[in-house]
Structure formats: structure tokens, C-alpha cells
C-alpha positions in Angstrom: -7.1 1.9 19.5 -7.0 3.5 16.1 -3.2 3.4 16.0 -3.2 -0.2 16.9 -5.7 -1.0 14.2 -3.6 0.8 11.6 -0.3 -0.9 12.7 -2.0 -4.3 12.9 -3.5 -3.9 9.4 -0.1 -2.7 7.9 1.8 -5.7 9.5 -0.9 -8.1 8.2 -0.7 -6.7 4.7 3.1 -6.9 4.8 3.2 -10.5 6.0 0.7 -11.6 3.4 2.6 -9.7 0.6 5.9 -11.4 1.8 4.2 -14.8 1.8 2.8 -14.2 -1.8 6.2 -13.0 -2.9 8.0 -16.1 -1.6 5.3 -18.3 -3.1 5.8 -16.8 -6.5 9.6 -17.0 -6.1 9.5 -20.7 -5.2 7.2 -21.5 -8.1 9.5 -19.8 -10.5 12.5 -21.7 -9.1 10.5 -24.9 -9.5 9.7 -24.1 -13.1 13.4 -23.3 -13.8 14.5 -26.6 -12.2 11.9 -28.5 -14.4 13.1 -26.7 -17.5 16.8 -27.5 -16.7 15.9 -31.1 -16.1 14.2 -31.3 -19.5 17.3 -29.9 -21.2 19.5 -32.4 -19.3 17.2 -35.3 -20.2 17.3 -34.4 -23.9 21.1 -34.2 -23.8 21.5 -37.5 -22.0 18.7 -39.7 -23.5 17.8 -40.0 -27.2 14.0 -40.0 -27.4 14.1 -41.9 -30.7 16.5 -44.6 -29.7 15.2 -45.2 -26.2 11.7 -43.8 -26.1 10.6 -45.8 -23.1 13.4 -44.5 -20.8 12.9 -41.0 -22.1 9.1 -41.1 -21.5 9.5 -42.7 -18.1 12.1 -40.1 -16.9 10.0 -37.2 -18.4 6.9 -38.5 -16.6 8.8 -38.7 -13.3 10.0 -35.1 -13.8 6.5 -33.9 -14.6 5.1 -35.7 -11.5 7.8 -34.2 -9.3 7.1 -30.7 -10.8 3.4 -31.1 -10.1 4.1 -32.4 -6.6 6.3 -29.5 -5.8 3.7 -27.0 -7.1 1.0 -28.6 -5.0 3.3 -28.6 -2.0 4.1 -24.9 -2.4 0.4 -24.0 -2.8 -0.7 -26.2 0.1 2.0 -24.9 2.5 1.4 -21.3 1.4 -2.3 -21.6 1.9 -1.8 -23.2 5.3 0.6 -20.4 6.4 -1.9 -17.8 5.1 -4.8 -19.4 7.1 -2.7 -19.6 10.2 -1.6 -16.0 9.8 -5.2 -14.8 9.3 -6.4 -16.8 12.3 -3.6 -15.4 14.5 -4.3 -11.9 13.3 -8.0 -12.3 14.2 -7.2 -13.7 17.6 -4.7 -11.0 18.4 -7.0 -8.2 17.3 -10.0 -9.7 19.1 -8.0 -10.2 22.3 -6.6 -6.6 22.2 -10.0 -5.2 21.4 -11.6 -7.0 24.4 -8.8 -5.8 26.7 -9.4 -2.2 25.5 -13.1 -2.5 26.0 -12.7 -4.2 29.4 -10.3 -1.4 30.4 -12.8 1.2 29.5 -15.6 -0.6 31.3 -13.4 -1.0 34.4 -12.6 2.7 34.3 -16.3 3.6 33.9 -17.0 1.1 36.7 -14.5 2.8 39.1 -16.1 6.2 38.3 -19.6 4.8 38.9 -18.6 3.0 42.1 -17.0 6.2 43.4 -20.2 8.1 42.8 -22.3 5.3 44.1 -20.3 5.1 47.4 -20.2 8.9 47.9 -23.8 9.6 47.3 -25.3 7.6 50.2 -22.5 8.6 52.5 -23.1 12.3 51.7 -26.8 11.9 52.2 -26.4 10.2 55.6 -23.8 12.8 56.7 -26.2 15.6 55.7 -29.1 14.0 57.6 -27.0 13.4 60.7 -25.6 17.0 60.6 -29.1 18.3 60.3 -30.2 16.4 63.4 -27.1 17.6 65.3 -27.3 21.3 64.5 -31.1 21.9 64.5 -33.9 21.4 67.0 -36.2 19.0 65.2 -39.5 17.5 66.1 -39.8 13.7 66.7 -41.5 13.3 63.3 -38.7 15.1 61.5 -36.0 13.1 63.3 -37.8 9.9 62.4 -38.0 10.9 58.8 -34.3 11.7 58.7 -33.4 8.4 60.4 -35.5 6.5 57.8 -33.6 8.3 55.1 -30.3 7.3 56.7 -31.5 3.7 56.9 -32.6 3.8 53.3 -29.2 5.1 52.1 -27.3 2.6 54.3 -29.3 -0.3 52.8 -28.4 1.0 49.4 -24.8 1.2 50.4 -24.9 -2.3 51.8 -26.4 -3.7 48.6 -23.6 -2.1 46.6 -20.9 -3.5 48.9 -22.5 -7.0 48.7 -22.5 -6.8 44.9 -18.8 -5.8 44.8 -17.8 -8.5 47.3 -19.8 -11.2 45.6 -18.5 -10.3 42.1 -14.9 -10.6 43.5 -15.7 -14.0 45.0 -17.3 -15.3 41.8 -14.3 -14.1 39.7 -11.9 -15.8 42.1 -14.1 -18.9 42.4 -14.1 -18.5 46.2 -17.8 -18.6 46.8 -19.3 -22.0 47.5 -23.1 -22.0 46.9 -25.2 -23.6 49.5 -27.9 -26.2 48.8 -31.0 -25.9 51.1 -34.7 -26.3 50.8 -36.5 -23.0 51.4 -39.8 -21.2 50.7 -39.3 -18.9 47.7 -42.7 -17.3 48.2 -41.8 -16.1 51.7 -38.4 -14.8 50.5 -40.0 -12.9 47.7 -42.8 -11.4 49.9 -40.3 -10.3 52.5 -38.1 -8.7 49.9 -40.9 -6.8 48.3 -42.2 -5.7 51.7 -38.7 -4.4 52.6 -38.5 -2.5 49.3 -42.0 -1.2 49.7 -41.0 0.3 53.0 -38.0 2.0 51.4 -40.0 3.0 48.3 -43.7 3.5 49.4 -46.5 3.1 46.9 -44.1 1.7 44.2 -44.8 -2.0 44.3 -47.6 -4.4 43.4 -47.3 -8.2 43.9 -48.9 -11.4 42.7 -47.1 -14.1 44.6 -48.4 -17.7 44.9 -47.9 -19.2 48.4 -45.9 -22.2 49.3 -43.5 -22.3 46.4 -40.4 -24.1 47.7 -37.1 -24.7 45.8 -33.6 -26.0 46.6 -30.7 -23.6 46.2 -28.7 -20.9 47.9 -31.1 -18.6 49.7 -28.5 -15.8 50.1 -27.6 -15.8 46.4 -31.3 -15.7 45.2 -32.0 -13.0 47.7 -29.3 -10.9 46.1 -30.6 -11.7 42.6 -34.1 -10.5 43.5 -32.7 -7.4 45.3 -30.8 -6.5 42.1 -33.9 -6.8 39.9 -36.0 -4.7 42.3 -33.3 -2.1 42.6 -32.9 -2.0 38.9 -36.7 -1.6 38.5 -36.8 1.3 41.0 -33.9 3.0 39.2 -35.7 3.1 35.8 -39.4 3.4 36.8 -40.8 6.9 37.2 -41.9 7.7 40.8 -45.6 7.8 39.8 -45.6 4.4 38.1 -45.8 0.9 39.7 -43.5 -2.1 39.6 -45.2 -5.5 39.4 -43.5 -8.5 41.1 -45.0 -11.9 40.4 -44.2 -15.5 41.3 -45.8 -18.5 39.6 -45.0 -22.1 38.6 -44.8 -23.4 35.1 -43.4 -26.7 33.7 -41.8 -27.6 37.1 -40.1 -24.2 37.3 -40.5 -21.3 39.6 -41.0 -18.2 37.5 -40.3 -14.8 39.0 -41.1 -11.7 37.0 -40.3 -8.1 37.7 -42.0 -5.7 35.4 -41.1 -2.0 35.4 -42.5 0.9 33.5 -39.3 2.7 32.4 -38.0 3.5 29.0 -37.4 -0.1 28.1 -34.3 -1.8 26.6 -33.5 -1.8 22.8 -33.6 -5.2 21.2 -29.9 -5.1 20.3 -29.0 -4.5 24.0 -31.2 -7.1 25.7 -28.4 -9.7 25.9 -25.6 -7.2 26.6 -27.2 -6.0 29.8 -26.0 -9.2 31.5 -22.4 -8.5 30.6 -20.0 -7.4 33.3 -19.8 -3.6 33.8 -22.2 -3.1 30.8 -24.7 -0.2 31.1 -27.1 1.1 28.5 -26.2 4.3 26.8 -22.9 6.1 27.0 -21.1 7.7 29.9 -21.6 11.2 28.6 -25.4 11.1 28.2 -26.3 8.5 30.9 -28.1 10.0 33.9 -29.1 6.8 35.9 -26.8 5.6 38.6 -25.3 2.1 38.7 -22.2 0.1 38.4 -23.0 -2.5 35.7 -22.7 -5.4 38.2 -26.3 -6.0 39.3 -27.6 -7.8 36.3 -24.3 -9.5 35.7 -24.4 -11.1 39.2 -28.1 -11.9 38.8 -27.3 -13.8 35.6 -24.4 -15.7 37.3 -26.6 -16.6 40.3 -29.5 -17.9 38.0 -27.0 -20.0 36.0 -25.6 -21.5 39.1 -29.1 -22.6 40.0 -29.5 -24.2 36.5 -32.0 -21.6 35.5 -32.3 -18.9 33.0 -33.0 -15.1 33.0 -34.5 -13.3 30.1 -35.7 -9.7 29.4 -38.6 -8.7 27.2 -40.7 -5.6 26.5 -43.4 -4.6 28.9 -46.7 -3.1 27.7 -47.1 -0.2 27.1 -43.6 0.7 28.2 -40.7 -0.7 30.2 -39.1 -4.1 30.6 -40.0 -7.5 32.2 -37.1 -9.5 33.7 -38.0 -13.1 34.1 -36.1 -15.7 36.2 -36.9 -19.4 35.8 -35.3 -21.9 38.3 -36.2 -25.6 38.7 -38.4 -26.5 41.6 -36.5 -29.7 42.4 
């Protein structure tokens, strides 16, 4: 990237210098032509004997000289603006490609880790049950762990598949009337089973909306998974559902470290993850919030993130009730 930036800057400086050089050369040539025309005019027309003809021809030459000067300046300025715009477009496009390539590389590393972790955990649990004589309670505990890891693996695969379908514009969202309150309660109950004593809920009953139930289910799952990821095990996650201004408002409030103000919008970018790859300790692929944002937009809603008190973040989804 640094080499490209240096070469790009050198080429831009060279092109601008060449443009300025030709601008100066053309202006000098224009001045020389004007001077030569004046000499020719003095030799061919006597200004004392025929002042009107002399003045008319001199005015025409001055007008032509001024027109050529304006033309050179205008064309040179236009070329300069086009060159600068082109340089900015090329640099921006290349920079985006480099950043996307880095993000995709980080995504592949993250996905590999995310896929291997639950598989390794399930394999270890199954090998433990195979090789050891365990009580029914211990077997039940290991089976529950396997189910938990398989659910996590299923959510990851769904995110990857859905991201691919959205990028390829292959997914056709459904339009059906369903009870959002029931969907949210069922989802929180499922996550509370997977992560006991982690969730609190304040959900109004009977909130119905029109949209794609599967997509909104995935959006809520991503927010809850994100909250579990960043909230300490001894802190609670609050999930609320209310109505306001003819909108259904879902809030997921965690008690993690929070999100800096300069990164609140970036978290919805594809592959984006807070921090850098060297110091980051939390798992993730950078797809969850990206997909959630896409789903909310398809439902003509909006998603925002704000600070929680005393610590953490609150993700809020607003979708129309109609």
C-alpha cells in the first residue's frame, strides 16, 4: 500500500507538472503569434493614413489573443480537475480493495476459528462419553454442551449463507403478518436455556408486524449472540420490546466495555470488528451486525447503537408496525 501511494503521488505530480509546462508553452506561443501579427500589421497598414483599419485589425488581434488565452486556461483547468478527480477515484478504489482484501483475510481466519471451536468442543464431549463411564447427570450435561455448540455452529452457517444470498441478490424476503412479541419471547427463552441466568426481558404482548419472520429471527439472534459475547458472565442482558410512533422498538442492552463513538457506525460494515487482529480476544466474523443492518433496512426500519449506563451498549431496532 505504501509503494502504491508513493507511485501514485509521483505520477500525479508528473502529470500536473507536464500539464503546467504545456500550458506555459502554449501561452508563450500565443504571445509570440500576437507579437508577430502586430509587426505584420504595422508593416502592412499605416496607422496615420488609415487609422480605422489599423485600429479594427488591432482590436481583432487583441480579441483573438485574449480568446486563446482564456481557452488555454479553461482547457488546462478542466484537464487538471479531471486528472485530480481521476486520481482520487483510483486511489479511493484501490484503497477500498486493499481494505476489503484485509478484511476478507481476517474474516477467513475468524471463520476458520469459529468453525473449529464448536466442532472441537463437540468432539471432546462425545469422546468423553465414549471413553468414560459417566453418570446420567454428567451425560446430560455433556449433551447440553454439544447442543449449545451445534446451535452456535448453526447460527454461524446461517449468517454465512444469508450473507452470500444477500450479496448475490438471491434471497427473496417474505411478507407475512406475525406476532413479534412471541418471536422475541421464544428467542430469549432459547438463549436463556443456552446461557442460564444471563437474560432479563420486558416484552409487551401482542405486538404484530408484517415482514419476513426468518430474517427478523436472525437479526434478533445476532444481537443476542453479540450481547452474550461482550457481557461478563456475572452481568445481565436486558431485552425489551415496546411500541412508539407506530413502530415496534426492540432494544438489547449489554453491560460490556461499550463501543467508542467513532466506531458506532462502522460496526455495521461488512467484516468490521472493533479493535485490531493482534489484540482482539473476542470471537466473531464481522457478519452479524452487518446482516442485522441489512435485514432492518429491508423492513424499512433502522438500527442504532448508543451507550448503556453505567457501561455497555444498547442496540435498538425500529421497524414499522404496518
